[in-house]
LUMVEXVEX-710125 format. One record per residue (C-alpha): x, y, z; residue in one letter; residue number from 1. Coordinates in steps of 0.001 Angstrom, whole numbers, plus 500000, padded with zeros to 6 digits. Example, Ala and Ser with C-alpha at 12.3 -4.5 7.8 and 13.67 -1.06 7.14 Angstrom:
<sites>
+--------+--------+--------+------+-----+
|      u |      v |      w | rest |  nr |
+--------+--------+--------+------+-----+
| 512300 | 495500 | 507800 |    A |   1 |
| 513670 | 498940 | 507140 |    S |   2 |
+--------+--------+--------+------+-----+
</sites>
This chain:
<sites>
+--------+--------+--------+------+-----+
|      u |      v |      w | rest |  nr |
+--------+--------+--------+------+-----+
| 069643 | 195279 | 773142 |    M |   1 |
| 069509 | 190345 | 780479 |    T |   2 |
| 068231 | 187058 | 780104 |    S |   3 |
| 069525 | 183521 | 779796 |    G |   4 |
| 069163 | 181359 | 776752 |    Q |   5 |
| 065678 | 179999 | 776361 |    G |   6 |
| 063982 | 182690 | 778431 |    R |   7 |
| 061170 | 184732 | 777030 |    T |   8 |
| 061079 | 188529 | 776796 |    H |   9 |
| 057737 | 190254 | 777246 |    R |  10 |
| 055943 | 187180 | 776030 |    G |  11 |
| 057620 | 187139 | 772643 |    R |  12 |
| 059088 | 183654 | 772815 |    G |  13 |
| 062619 | 182261 | 773099 |    P |  14 |
| 065465 | 184415 | 771977 |    R |  15 |
| 067620 | 183423 | 769014 |    R |  16 |
| 071368 | 183061 | 769184 |    Q |  17 |
| 072984 | 186453 | 768552 |    P |  18 |
| 074730 | 185495 | 765343 |    H |  19 |
| 072305 | 183053 | 763704 |    R |  20 |
| 069964 | 184391 | 761009 |    P |  21 |
| 066288 | 184094 | 761936 |    A |  22 |
| 065321 | 184136 | 758270 |    G |  23 |
| 066585 | 182169 | 755348 |    R |  24 |
| 070252 | 181186 | 755490 |    R |  25 |
| 072859 | 182063 | 752923 |    L |  26 |
| 073965 | 179221 | 750683 |    S |  27 |
| 077536 | 178004 | 751112 |    R |  28 |
| 078586 | 179780 | 747915 |    C |  29 |
| 076867 | 183040 | 748874 |    A |  30 |
| 078457 | 182885 | 752327 |    A |  31 |
| 081914 | 182588 | 750774 |    V |  32 |
| 081286 | 185500 | 748428 |    V |  33 |
| 079881 | 187523 | 751313 |    L |  34 |
| 082981 | 186797 | 753381 |    A |  35 |
| 085134 | 188110 | 750540 |    L |  36 |
| 082986 | 191222 | 750203 |    A |  37 |
| 083129 | 191807 | 753940 |    V |  38 |
| 086898 | 191417 | 753939 |    T |  39 |
| 087211 | 193908 | 751105 |    L |  40 |
| 084921 | 196426 | 752770 |    A |  41 |
| 086577 | 196078 | 756156 |    V |  42 |
| 089954 | 196552 | 754494 |    A |  43 |
| 088522 | 199678 | 752898 |    G |  44 |
| 089689 | 198952 | 749376 |    C |  45 |
| 087526 | 201162 | 747228 |    G |  46 |
| 088113 | 201684 | 743531 |    Q |  47 |
| 089475 | 204684 | 741677 |    A |  48 |
| 090286 | 205434 | 738044 |    G |  49 |
| 090640 | 202132 | 736203 |    Q |  50 |
| 089821 | 200051 | 739258 |    G |  51 |
| 093035 | 200506 | 741215 |    A |  52 |
| 092484 | 200002 | 744964 |    P |  53 |
| 092787 | 203085 | 747133 |    V |  54 |
| 093024 | 203399 | 750912 |    A |  55 |
| 089945 | 205044 | 752420 |    P |  56 |
| 090121 | 208306 | 754304 |    R |  57 |
| 089669 | 207877 | 758050 |    T |  58 |
| 086404 | 209229 | 759437 |    M |  59 |
| 085238 | 209763 | 763019 |    S |  60 |
| 082125 | 208061 | 764414 |    V |  61 |
| 080706 | 208842 | 767857 |    T |  62 |
| 077507 | 208433 | 769857 |    S |  63 |
| 076227 | 210313 | 772873 |    E |  64 |
| 074416 | 207091 | 773842 |    A |  65 |
| 077590 | 205064 | 774416 |    F |  66 |
| 079499 | 205408 | 777680 |    S |  67 |
| 082820 | 203616 | 778233 |    Q |  68 |
| 082301 | 201722 | 774968 |    D |  69 |
| 079245 | 199869 | 776283 |    I |  70 |
| 076087 | 199303 | 774233 |    L |  71 |
| 073174 | 200184 | 776549 |    P |  72 |
| 070478 | 197545 | 776850 |    Q |  73 |
| 067979 | 200023 | 775438 |    R |  74 |
| 069462 | 199300 | 772005 |    Y |  75 |
| 069471 | 195494 | 772378 |    T |  76 |
| 066816 | 192783 | 772462 |    C |  77 |
| 066892 | 193101 | 776249 |    H |  78 |
| 065555 | 196654 | 776051 |    G |  79 |
| 063573 | 198809 | 773611 |    D |  80 |
| 065110 | 197359 | 770424 |    R |  81 |
| 065675 | 200797 | 768884 |    V |  82 |
| 068725 | 201974 | 766970 |    N |  83 |
| 071165 | 204244 | 768821 |    P |  84 |
| 071955 | 207774 | 767628 |    P |  85 |
| 075243 | 208175 | 765760 |    L |  86 |
| 077298 | 211137 | 764563 |    N |  87 |
| 080154 | 211165 | 762074 |    W |  88 |
| 082554 | 213560 | 760415 |    S |  89 |
| 085507 | 213591 | 758043 |    G |  90 |
| 083890 | 212272 | 754858 |    A |  91 |
| 085968 | 213087 | 751731 |    P |  92 |
| 084861 | 216099 | 749702 |    A |  93 |
| 083944 | 213893 | 746725 |    D |  94 |
| 081585 | 211676 | 748743 |    T |  95 |
| 078419 | 210972 | 746762 |    K |  96 |
| 076601 | 208888 | 749383 |    S |  97 |
| 077110 | 207225 | 752761 |    L |  98 |
| 076278 | 203827 | 754208 |    A |  99 |
| 076007 | 202452 | 757724 |    L | 100 |
| 076656 | 198831 | 758685 |    V | 101 |
| 076009 | 197385 | 762152 |    V | 102 |
| 077500 | 193941 | 762693 |    D | 103 |
| 078714 | 191502 | 765340 |    D | 104 |
| 082461 | 190998 | 765095 |    S | 105 |
| 082229 | 188132 | 767597 |    S | 106 |
| 080166 | 186013 | 765199 |    A | 107 |
| 081978 | 183055 | 763589 |    P | 108 |
| 083037 | 182845 | 759922 |    I | 109 |
| 081060 | 185816 | 758595 |    T | 110 |
| 079756 | 188822 | 760511 |    P | 111 |
| 076105 | 188851 | 761482 |    Y | 112 |
| 074612 | 192017 | 759984 |    I | 113 |
| 072006 | 193713 | 762183 |    Y | 114 |
| 071417 | 196795 | 760068 |    W | 115 |
| 072567 | 198092 | 756707 |    L | 116 |
| 071516 | 201591 | 755635 |    V | 117 |
| 072668 | 202995 | 752290 |    F | 118 |
| 072195 | 205930 | 749912 |    D | 119 |
| 072414 | 208326 | 752838 |    I | 120 |
| 072807 | 211835 | 751405 |    Q | 121 |
| 076468 | 212970 | 751380 |    P | 122 |
| 075882 | 216035 | 753557 |    G | 123 |
| 074316 | 213979 | 756348 |    T | 124 |
| 076341 | 213757 | 759564 |    T | 125 |
| 074082 | 211760 | 761878 |    D | 126 |
| 071385 | 209158 | 762388 |    I | 127 |
| 068965 | 209789 | 765215 |    Q | 128 |
| 067381 | 207224 | 767528 |    E | 129 |
| 064367 | 205476 | 765942 |    R | 130 |
| 064946 | 207333 | 762675 |    A | 131 |
| 066399 | 207126 | 759175 |    L | 132 |
| 067891 | 210094 | 757320 |    P | 133 |
| 065667 | 211468 | 754568 |    T | 134 |
| 066001 | 209432 | 751389 |    G | 135 |
| 068076 | 206643 | 752940 |    A | 136 |
| 067307 | 203004 | 752137 |    R | 137 |
| 067706 | 199760 | 754081 |    Q | 138 |
| 069031 | 196456 | 752789 |    A | 139 |
| 067898 | 193109 | 754126 |    L | 140 |
| 069860 | 192175 | 757243 |    N | 141 |
| 071127 | 188709 | 758154 |    S | 142 |
| 067698 | 187859 | 759552 |    A | 143 |
| 066164 | 188630 | 756154 |    G | 144 |
| 064376 | 191771 | 757377 |    A | 145 |
| 064575 | 195401 | 756277 |    M | 146 |
| 065030 | 196920 | 759735 |    T | 147 |
| 067330 | 197380 | 762727 |    Y | 148 |
| 067617 | 193891 | 764222 |    D | 149 |
| 068485 | 194679 | 767833 |    A | 150 |
| 071600 | 192765 | 768962 |    P | 151 |
| 070859 | 190029 | 771475 |    C | 152 |
| 073997 | 189116 | 773466 |    P | 153 |
| 073463 | 185812 | 775283 |    I | 154 |
| 075912 | 183879 | 777422 |    G | 155 |
| 078884 | 186193 | 776995 |    H | 156 |
| 079729 | 189714 | 775869 |    A | 157 |
| 079839 | 190512 | 772150 |    H | 158 |
| 081589 | 193290 | 770256 |    S | 159 |
| 079312 | 195296 | 767976 |    Y | 160 |
| 080666 | 197525 | 765210 |    R | 161 |
| 078925 | 200622 | 763900 |    F | 162 |
| 080746 | 201487 | 760662 |    T | 163 |
| 080052 | 204459 | 758405 |    V | 164 |
| 081302 | 204278 | 754807 |    Y | 165 |
| 081773 | 207235 | 752469 |    A | 166 |
| 081127 | 206140 | 748879 |    L | 167 |
| 082069 | 207597 | 745510 |    N | 168 |
| 078580 | 207047 | 744088 |    R | 169 |
| 074964 | 206402 | 745009 |    E | 170 |
| 074171 | 202714 | 745023 |    L | 171 |
| 070659 | 203232 | 743560 |    T | 172 |
| 069532 | 199836 | 744803 |    L | 173 |
| 065953 | 199470 | 746073 |    P | 174 |
| 064721 | 199256 | 749627 |    N | 175 |
| 065013 | 195649 | 750731 |    G | 176 |
| 067887 | 194913 | 748351 |    A | 177 |
| 069747 | 191647 | 749084 |    P | 178 |
| 072496 | 191918 | 751661 |    L | 179 |
| 075167 | 190476 | 749365 |    L | 180 |
| 074376 | 192913 | 746554 |    A | 181 |
| 074603 | 195947 | 748829 |    V | 182 |
| 077762 | 194690 | 750584 |    W | 183 |
| 079480 | 194194 | 747238 |    T | 184 |
| 078471 | 197637 | 746021 |    A | 185 |
| 079756 | 199256 | 749217 |    I | 186 |
| 083062 | 197389 | 748948 |    A | 187 |
| 083566 | 198639 | 745391 |    N | 188 |
| 082737 | 202275 | 746169 |    A | 189 |
| 084381 | 202967 | 749546 |    T | 190 |
| 086551 | 206093 | 749747 |    I | 191 |
| 086224 | 206794 | 753480 |    G | 192 |
| 085440 | 204842 | 756611 |    R | 193 |
| 084921 | 205376 | 760327 |    G | 194 |
| 083935 | 202968 | 763081 |    R | 195 |
| 082955 | 202785 | 766709 |    I | 196 |
| 083085 | 199430 | 768520 |    V | 197 |
| 081036 | 198800 | 771648 |    V | 198 |
| 080496 | 195845 | 773973 |    T | 199 |
| 077038 | 194384 | 774532 |    G | 200 |
| 076554 | 192398 | 777732 |    N | 201 |
| 074009 | 189614 | 778306 |    P | 202 |
+--------+--------+--------+------+-----+
</sites>
């Protein structure tokens, strides 16, 4: 997902800033709550028993598409805008569902979410290019769309995180569920987590 700010790409108009939502913006209150949910999820504090926090089990996430921790332009707005293939392993035995979050850790204040996939079946170990696992759902991303919003690094390199969460339950939220609702549910159900971080260049 190389062009300067203000250029057009295949006649589609000027590119947005990489971390600014193209759709409706979160309110100040929602942004604060989202930041707290993100912090909780990144810390991996799931819940067990009567709500006591537990450390998540470490999982492994890899991709045959990434070389030397670089995000190829094919998977950015500068290329084909398709999602990269990912593989993971090490989910706890009691995993009931999985979720995938793609975000920009270089974005200010709160991460910009490019893709959030949830209710992935627990036995699943990969996501293929241009595809969703059977039965998986997508939340709205930061642009307000239910899709993979190809990262668009402009001006300087950005770090993009592909994080897989193992959850202790299915979220049973609908396709197109609000980002905040899905983030909060993931934060409260995390029992395992793995991540791969890659650099996207303008």
